[in-house]
C-alpha positions as CSV (number, residue, x, y, z in Angstrom):
1,M,0.0,0.0,0.0
2,T,1.1,3.6,-0.6
3,E,1.7,6.0,2.2
4,L,-1.5,7.8,1.5
5,E,-3.5,4.5,1.5
6,T,-1.9,3.5,4.8
7,A,-2.7,6.9,6.3
8,M,-6.4,6.5,5.2
9,G,-6.6,3.1,6.7
10,M,-5.1,4.3,9.9
11,I,-7.7,7.1,10.2
12,I,-10.5,4.5,9.6
13,N,-9.0,2.2,12.2
14,V,-8.7,5.0,14.8
15,F,-12.3,6.0,14.3
16,A,-13.5,2.3,14.6
17,R,-11.4,1.8,17.7
18,Y,-13.3,4.5,19.6
19,A,-16.8,4.4,18.0
20,G,-19.3,2.0,19.5
21,V,-17.9,1.9,23.0
22,E,-20.9,3.8,24.3
23,G,-23.3,3.5,21.4
24,S,-23.4,3.0,17.7
25,K,-20.2,1.7,15.9
26,Q,-21.0,4.2,13.2
27,S,-20.5,7.3,15.3
28,L,-18.7,8.8,18.2
29,T,-20.5,10.1,21.3
30,K,-19.2,13.1,23.2
31,G,-17.4,10.8,25.6
32,E,-15.9,8.7,22.9
33,L,-14.7,11.8,21.1
34,K,-13.1,13.1,24.3
35,V,-11.3,9.8,24.9
36,L,-10.1,9.7,21.2
37,M,-8.7,13.2,21.5
38,E,-7.1,12.6,24.8
39,K,-5.3,9.4,23.5
40,E,-4.7,10.3,19.9
41,L,-4.3,14.1,20.0
42,P,-2.8,14.7,23.5
43,G,-0.9,17.8,22.4
44,F,-4.2,19.5,21.5
45,L,-5.8,19.0,24.9
46,Q,-3.3,20.1,27.4
47,T,-5.5,22.3,29.6
48,K,-8.9,21.9,31.2
49,R,-10.0,24.8,28.9
50,D,-8.9,22.7,25.9
51,R,-10.9,19.7,27.2
52,D,-13.9,21.9,27.7
53,A,-13.6,22.9,24.1
54,V,-14.5,19.3,23.1
55,D,-18.2,20.2,23.8
56,K,-18.0,23.1,21.3
57,L,-16.1,20.9,18.9
58,L,-18.8,18.2,19.0
59,K,-21.5,20.8,18.4
60,D,-19.5,22.2,15.4
61,L,-18.8,18.8,14.0
62,D,-22.3,17.4,14.4
63,A,-23.7,18.6,11.1
64,N,-26.9,16.5,11.3
65,G,-27.6,17.5,15.0
66,D,-27.8,14.0,16.4
67,A,-25.3,14.7,19.2
68,E,-22.9,12.2,17.8
69,V,-20.0,12.5,15.2
70,E,-20.4,10.1,12.3
71,F,-17.3,9.1,10.2
72,S,-18.0,11.7,7.5
73,E,-18.2,14.5,10.2
74,F,-15.0,13.1,11.8
75,I,-13.1,13.1,8.6
76,V,-14.0,16.8,8.1
77,F,-12.4,17.5,11.5
78,V,-9.3,15.5,10.6
79,A,-8.9,17.3,7.3
80,A,-9.4,20.7,8.9
81,L,-6.9,19.9,11.7
82,T,-4.4,18.6,9.1
83,A,-4.8,21.8,7.1
84,A,-4.3,24.0,10.1
85,C,-1.1,22.0,11.0
86,H,0.1,22.4,7.4
87,N,-0.4,26.2,7.6
88,Y,1.4,26.4,10.9
89,F,4.4,24.4,9.5
90,E,4.5,26.7,6.5
91,R,4.6,29.8,8.6
92,T,7.2,28.5,11.0
93,G,9.4,26.6,8.5
94,S,8.9,23.3,10.4
95,P,8.3,19.9,8.8
């Protein structure tokens, strides 16, 4: 598999690992999203304020208003976060 195919598979696997613990395997609840972010994106949740921001994030990601984040909503989040990181690295000259 190519690097991009591997990365796509890894994103799918991460979502699947956390989805369904509390509810449907097709979506993340607020609790599942918090755990995912704490374990997979610890650098983004360093303060209590950051953790409280997960509530706002869930609301923003939840395009259909069902209080859960489906894979298509999750992938929009991953893409936006990746783009923000790319912009940061371009500005700072980092990798």
